[in-house]
C-alpha positions as CSV (number, residue, x, y, z in Angstrom):
1,X,91.5,105.7,92.0
2,X,90.0,107.5,88.5
3,X,87.4,105.2,88.8
4,X,85.7,102.3,90.9
5,X,86.7,99.2,89.2
6,X,87.6,98.4,85.8
7,X,84.6,96.2,86.0
8,X,81.7,98.3,87.8
9,X,79.9,99.6,84.7
10,X,76.1,99.7,83.6
11,X,73.7,102.2,83.4
12,X,71.6,104.1,80.1
13,X,72.6,105.9,77.4
14,X,72.9,110.0,77.2
15,X,73.3,112.7,75.5
16,X,77.3,113.3,77.3
17,X,78.4,110.6,75.2
18,X,77.8,112.2,71.7
19,X,79.1,115.2,73.2
20,X,82.2,114.1,74.5
21,X,83.1,112.2,71.3
22,X,82.4,115.0,69.1
23,X,85.5,116.8,71.5
24,X,88.1,114.5,69.7
25,X,88.3,111.9,66.8
26,X,91.0,110.0,69.0
27,X,90.2,106.4,69.9
28,X,91.0,106.6,73.0
29,X,87.4,108.4,73.6
30,X,85.8,105.0,73.0
31,X,86.1,104.3,76.6
32,X,83.4,106.8,77.5
33,X,80.8,104.7,75.1
34,X,81.9,101.9,77.6
35,X,81.8,103.3,80.7
36,X,79.3,105.5,80.1
37,X,76.2,104.4,77.9
38,X,76.8,100.7,77.0
39,X,74.5,98.7,79.4
40,X,75.7,94.7,80.1
41,X,73.5,92.0,80.7
42,X,73.2,91.6,84.4
43,X,73.4,87.9,84.5
44,X,77.1,88.6,82.8
45,X,78.1,90.4,85.5
46,X,77.3,88.7,88.5
47,X,78.9,85.6,86.6
48,X,82.0,87.9,86.5
49,X,81.9,88.6,89.8
50,X,81.1,85.3,91.2
51,X,84.6,84.7,89.3
52,X,86.4,87.2,91.0
53,X,84.8,86.9,95.0
54,X,83.0,83.3,95.0
55,X,80.0,81.3,93.8
56,X,76.5,82.2,94.5
57,X,75.8,79.0,96.1
58,X,78.4,79.5,98.5
59,X,77.2,82.9,100.0
60,X,75.2,82.9,103.4
61,X,74.5,86.3,105.3
62,X,76.9,85.6,108.7
63,X,79.9,84.1,106.6
64,X,82.7,86.4,106.7
65,X,84.9,83.5,105.0
66,X,88.5,82.0,106.5
67,X,91.2,83.7,108.4
68,X,94.7,84.4,106.7
69,X,96.5,81.3,108.4
70,X,99.3,82.1,110.8
71,X,101.8,81.5,108.3
72,X,100.2,84.0,106.2
73,X,99.9,86.4,108.8
74,X,103.4,86.2,110.2
75,X,104.4,87.6,106.4
76,X,102.0,90.0,106.2
77,X,103.5,91.4,109.2
78,X,107.0,91.0,108.2
79,X,106.8,92.0,104.9
80,X,104.7,95.1,105.6
81,X,105.5,98.3,103.8
82,X,106.3,101.8,104.9
83,X,103.7,104.6,104.0
84,X,104.4,108.4,102.8
85,X,102.1,110.8,102.3
86,X,102.0,114.1,100.6
87,X,102.1,116.8,104.2
88,X,98.8,118.4,104.6
89,X,97.1,115.2,102.3
90,X,93.5,113.5,103.6
91,X,95.3,110.2,105.0
92,X,93.3,107.2,105.3
93,X,90.5,106.4,107.5
94,X,89.2,103.4,109.8
95,X,86.4,102.4,107.4
96,X,84.3,100.2,109.8
97,X,84.7,102.7,112.7
98,X,84.7,106.3,111.0
99,X,82.9,105.5,108.0
100,X,79.9,102.7,108.0
101,X,78.4,104.5,111.0
102,X,77.6,107.4,108.3
103,X,76.5,105.0,105.6
104,X,72.5,104.9,105.3
105,X,71.0,102.7,103.0
106,X,68.1,102.7,100.9
107,X,66.2,99.8,98.8
108,X,62.7,99.1,97.3
109,X,61.5,102.7,99.1
110,X,63.0,101.0,102.8
111,X,65.7,102.8,104.1
112,X,67.7,102.6,107.3
113,X,71.4,103.1,109.1
114,X,73.8,100.7,108.0
115,X,75.9,100.5,111.4
116,X,78.3,97.2,110.8
117,X,79.5,95.0,108.7
118,X,76.7,92.8,109.2
119,X,74.4,94.9,107.4
120,X,77.1,95.5,104.3
121,X,77.3,91.6,104.2
122,X,73.6,91.1,104.0
123,X,73.0,93.6,101.2
124,X,76.6,92.9,99.4
125,X,74.8,91.4,96.5
126,X,71.5,93.4,96.3
127,X,72.0,95.5,93.1
128,X,68.5,97.2,94.0
129,X,70.4,98.9,97.2
130,X,71.9,102.4,97.2
131,X,74.4,104.0,100.2
132,X,74.3,108.0,101.1
133,X,75.6,109.3,103.8
134,X,74.6,111.0,106.9
135,X,76.9,113.6,106.5
136,X,79.6,114.5,104.7
137,X,82.7,116.1,105.6
138,X,85.6,117.2,103.5
139,X,87.8,114.8,104.8
140,X,88.0,111.6,107.1
141,X,90.7,110.4,108.4
142,X,92.7,108.6,111.2
143,X,96.5,109.5,113.5
144,X,96.8,105.6,113.1
145,X,94.5,104.2,110.2
146,X,94.2,100.1,109.5
147,X,95.9,98.6,107.1
148,X,94.1,96.0,105.7
149,X,95.9,92.7,104.9
150,X,94.9,89.6,103.8
151,X,96.7,86.5,101.6
152,X,96.4,83.6,99.9
153,X,98.1,80.3,98.3
154,X,97.7,79.8,94.9
155,X,99.5,77.9,92.0
156,X,101.7,80.5,89.1
157,X,101.5,78.9,85.4
158,X,105.1,79.0,84.2
159,X,105.9,78.8,80.3
160,X,106.3,75.2,79.8
161,X,102.5,74.7,81.5
162,X,103.8,73.5,84.9
163,X,102.4,75.7,88.0
164,X,104.3,76.4,90.8
165,X,102.7,77.3,94.5
166,X,102.7,81.0,95.3
167,X,102.3,83.3,98.2
168,X,100.1,86.1,97.9
169,X,100.4,89.0,100.1
170,X,97.9,91.9,99.6
171,X,97.5,95.6,101.4
172,X,95.1,98.3,101.2
173,X,93.9,101.5,103.2
174,X,90.8,102.9,102.8
175,X,90.7,106.3,101.9
176,X,87.5,108.9,102.3
177,X,87.9,110.2,98.8
178,X,89.9,110.1,95.6
179,X,90.6,113.2,93.4
180,X,92.3,113.0,89.6
181,X,95.9,112.9,89.2
182,X,97.4,116.6,90.3
183,X,99.3,117.1,86.9
184,X,96.2,117.3,84.4
185,X,96.1,118.4,81.1
186,X,93.7,121.8,80.3
187,X,90.8,120.1,79.1
188,X,90.4,118.0,82.5
189,X,91.9,120.6,84.5
190,X,89.2,122.9,84.2
191,X,86.9,121.2,86.6
192,X,84.2,121.3,84.6
193,X,82.5,117.5,85.5
194,X,83.3,118.1,89.6
195,X,85.9,118.6,92.3
196,X,89.1,117.4,90.7
197,X,90.2,116.9,94.3
198,X,87.1,115.2,95.2
199,X,86.0,113.1,92.2
200,X,84.2,110.0,94.0
201,X,83.9,108.9,97.5
202,X,85.9,106.4,99.3
203,X,89.8,104.4,97.3
204,X,90.3,101.0,98.2
205,X,91.6,99.8,95.7
206,X,95.1,101.4,95.3
207,X,96.5,98.1,96.7
208,X,100.1,96.5,97.3
209,X,100.6,93.0,96.4
210,X,103.8,91.5,97.0
211,X,104.5,87.5,95.6
212,X,106.6,85.2,97.3
213,X,107.8,81.8,96.5
214,X,107.6,78.6,98.0
215,X,110.4,79.7,100.2
216,X,108.9,82.9,101.4
217,X,111.0,84.8,99.3
218,X,109.6,88.0,97.8
219,X,110.3,87.8,94.3
220,X,107.9,90.4,92.8
221,X,105.6,93.4,93.9
222,X,102.1,94.6,92.5
223,X,101.4,98.1,92.4
224,X,97.3,98.7,91.7
225,X,96.9,102.3,90.4
226,X,93.7,103.4,88.9
227,X,92.3,101.1,86.7
228,X,95.6,99.0,86.0
229,X,98.8,97.6,87.3
230,X,102.8,98.1,87.4
231,X,104.9,94.8,88.1
232,X,108.1,95.0,88.9
233,X,110.5,92.2,89.9
234,X,112.9,92.2,93.0
235,X,116.9,92.3,91.8
236,X,115.6,93.6,88.6
237,X,113.4,96.6,89.0
238,X,113.9,96.9,93.0
239,X,116.1,95.9,95.5
240,X,115.5,93.2,98.1
241,X,114.7,95.9,101.1
242,X,112.6,95.2,103.7
243,X,110.1,97.3,104.2
244,X,109.3,98.6,100.8
245,X,108.5,102.2,100.9
246,X,105.3,103.2,99.2
247,X,104.4,107.0,98.8
248,X,101.1,107.8,98.0
249,X,100.4,110.6,95.0
250,X,99.3,114.0,95.5
251,X,95.5,114.1,95.5
252,X,94.5,110.5,93.5
253,X,96.1,108.6,96.6
254,X,97.5,106.1,94.4
255,X,100.8,103.9,95.3
256,X,104.2,104.3,93.5
257,X,107.6,103.4,94.4
258,X,108.9,106.5,97.1
259,X,111.4,108.4,94.1
260,X,114.3,109.8,95.9
261,X,113.0,113.3,94.7
262,X,109.8,114.8,92.8
263,X,108.6,113.0,90.3
264,X,105.7,112.7,87.9
265,X,104.1,108.9,86.9
266,X,102.0,109.0,83.7
267,X,98.7,107.4,84.2
268,X,95.3,107.1,81.8
269,X,91.8,106.5,82.9
270,X,91.5,102.9,81.3
271,X,94.3,100.2,80.9
272,X,94.1,100.0,77.4
273,X,97.0,103.0,77.3
274,X,99.6,100.8,79.1
275,X,102.1,101.9,76.3
276,X,102.0,105.5,78.0
277,X,101.8,104.2,81.5
278,X,105.0,102.2,80.7
279,X,106.6,104.4,78.5
280,X,105.7,107.8,79.0
281,X,105.1,108.1,74.8
282,X,102.2,108.6,72.7
283,X,100.1,110.7,75.6
284,X,96.6,109.8,75.0
285,X,93.5,112.6,75.1
286,X,93.3,112.2,78.8
287,X,96.4,110.8,79.9
288,X,98.0,113.0,82.8
289,X,100.7,112.7,86.0
290,X,100.7,111.4,89.1
291,X,102.7,113.4,91.6
292,X,104.9,112.2,94.2
293,X,106.5,115.6,96.2
294,X,109.9,115.9,97.0
295,X,110.8,114.1,100.4
296,X,110.4,117.2,103.0
297,X,107.2,117.6,101.7
298,X,106.0,114.2,103.1
299,X,105.5,112.3,105.8
300,X,105.6,109.3,107.1
301,X,102.2,107.1,108.2
302,X,101.4,105.8,111.0
303,X,99.6,102.8,110.7
304,X,98.5,99.5,112.5
305,X,97.6,96.1,110.5
306,X,94.3,95.0,110.4
307,X,93.6,91.2,109.0
308,X,90.5,90.8,106.9
309,X,88.4,87.2,107.1
310,X,88.6,86.7,103.2
311,X,84.7,87.0,102.7
312,X,84.4,90.3,104.3
313,X,82.0,92.9,102.5
314,X,85.1,95.0,102.3
315,X,86.7,92.6,100.1
316,X,83.6,91.1,98.7
317,X,80.7,93.4,98.3
318,X,79.6,93.8,94.4
319,X,77.6,97.1,95.3
320,X,79.2,100.4,95.4
321,X,80.3,100.9,99.1
322,X,78.9,104.2,99.4
323,X,77.2,107.5,97.4
324,X,77.8,108.1,93.7
325,X,78.5,112.0,92.5
326,X,76.8,112.9,89.6
327,X,78.0,115.3,86.6
328,X,76.3,118.6,87.3
329,X,74.0,116.5,89.7
330,X,72.3,115.0,87.0
331,X,74.6,112.3,84.9
332,X,75.5,109.2,86.2
333,X,79.1,107.8,85.2
334,X,81.1,105.1,86.2
335,X,84.2,107.5,87.0
336,X,82.6,109.0,89.3
337,X,80.7,105.8,91.5
338,X,81.8,104.5,94.8
339,X,84.3,101.3,94.4
340,X,82.7,98.0,94.9
341,X,84.6,95.5,97.2
342,X,88.8,95.4,97.1
343,X,88.5,92.0,95.2
344,X,86.8,93.7,92.1
345,X,89.9,94.5,91.1
346,X,90.9,93.0,87.5
347,X,89.2,91.1,85.1
348,X,88.6,87.6,85.5
349,X,90.6,86.7,82.5
350,X,93.3,87.4,84.0
351,X,92.9,85.6,87.6
352,X,94.7,84.2,89.4
353,X,96.3,87.1,90.1
354,X,99.7,86.0,89.3
355,X,98.6,86.2,86.1
356,X,97.4,89.9,86.3
357,X,101.1,90.1,87.9
358,X,103.3,88.5,84.6
359,X,100.2,89.9,82.0
360,X,101.5,94.0,83.1
361,X,105.2,93.1,82.9
362,X,105.4,94.7,80.0
363,X,108.7,95.3,78.1
364,X,108.9,98.9,77.2
365,X,110.3,97.9,73.8
366,X,107.4,95.6,72.9
367,X,105.6,97.9,70.7
368,X,103.8,95.1,69.4
369,X,102.5,93.8,72.7
370,X,100.7,97.6,73.5
371,X,99.3,97.7,70.2
372,X,97.8,94.1,70.8
373,X,96.6,95.0,74.3
374,X,95.1,98.0,73.6
375,X,93.0,96.5,70.6
376,X,92.0,93.7,72.6
377,X,91.0,95.1,76.2
378,X,88.1,97.3,75.3
379,X,86.0,95.1,77.0
380,X,86.8,94.6,80.1
381,X,84.5,91.4,81.1
382,X,85.5,89.5,77.9
383,X,88.8,90.6,76.9
384,X,91.1,89.0,74.7
385,X,94.2,88.4,76.9
386,X,96.3,85.3,75.9
387,X,98.6,87.0,72.8
388,X,99.5,89.8,74.9
389,X,100.0,87.4,78.1
390,X,102.4,84.9,76.5
391,X,104.5,88.0,75.5
392,X,104.7,89.4,78.8
393,X,105.0,86.3,80.5
394,X,107.7,85.2,78.7
395,X,109.6,88.7,79.8
396,X,108.2,87.9,83.2
397,X,110.1,84.7,83.5
398,X,113.3,85.8,81.9
399,X,113.7,88.8,83.9
400,X,112.8,86.5,86.8
401,X,115.6,83.6,86.2
402,X,117.6,86.2,85.4
403,X,117.5,87.8,89.0
404,X,117.7,83.9,90.5
405,X,114.0,82.8,90.9
406,X,112.7,79.4,89.6
407,X,115.7,78.7,87.7
408,X,115.3,75.1,88.2
409,X,112.0,74.6,87.4
């Protein structure tokens, strides 16, 4: 992942913002102000995080939430994807058995070992807590890592205001480290701000979401990549195959549908750049390309499915779950923080998740949607999403109907 999460930003102003902005007059660099210097009211952040997880008055130290019900567990098993990684890469780890034992917390002059998920739960909403690692190897990996999974029911809105029941399956690995995309521009590739292959600790937001209808038919796949999403419709963009094959990009660990051959995918640090991400056109200053290698350079990933309870701190922690890497050892930045929990993945304005899925189904020919989106998504906490949502929802539902889903709805 390029950054911890679209929502996780706060901190004081520093001169780096002025320095970087002077390097280019391109408006794309506005996000450096957002992520490096613009502080946000703590109550505003807390309100957003409550919407993404659950209300503060429902929080309890020993409450890890409900389990995914048996029907959804069976569906998670049935639809679990096949995964491929670049040969020789640092593959996923076991978060609780390998990573957490290395964590140490620091809070108001008190330090201690984290040891288990109970300590993470205790501190998951305490922004005075910082985590460090007792040891910092170059790679932590597992020969058969857990694929963390949970699922839920929700109502998906149709264009006429009616709602239909859908099931959302969520899968994610835990990578020890995250790097920048393999194919960078000259300025980025210089490595002036740190190791491009070790940009931040912990990568848990590169997720796979599957949407099923009431009859448990898979109709859509959504991939969470960097700080944006890509939506696919079964029968139009992808065929009805099981398992779906997912390849992780070199260095960045971002999930992509496995191509038949080596392929570069346009990407960018913020979701404002969806025109470039979707079409490859109008490359921004910090646009880059993720790379999935040719088949002979991939290895099939062996894993075990591990179900998380819905309020597990790996999902619901507001606090970054690891150390921060400072630029030149001095300057703090959103992009090099460890991420908060898996549920801190979008803006509350795009909840429930089926709204996120519809929103990020851009019609490549709809230039108006890209333009409005870029302008209205500068504020991650309070974006104006409805105009683009209406356009993209119409496109999503039209393609969905042509593929035979929700025709009679």
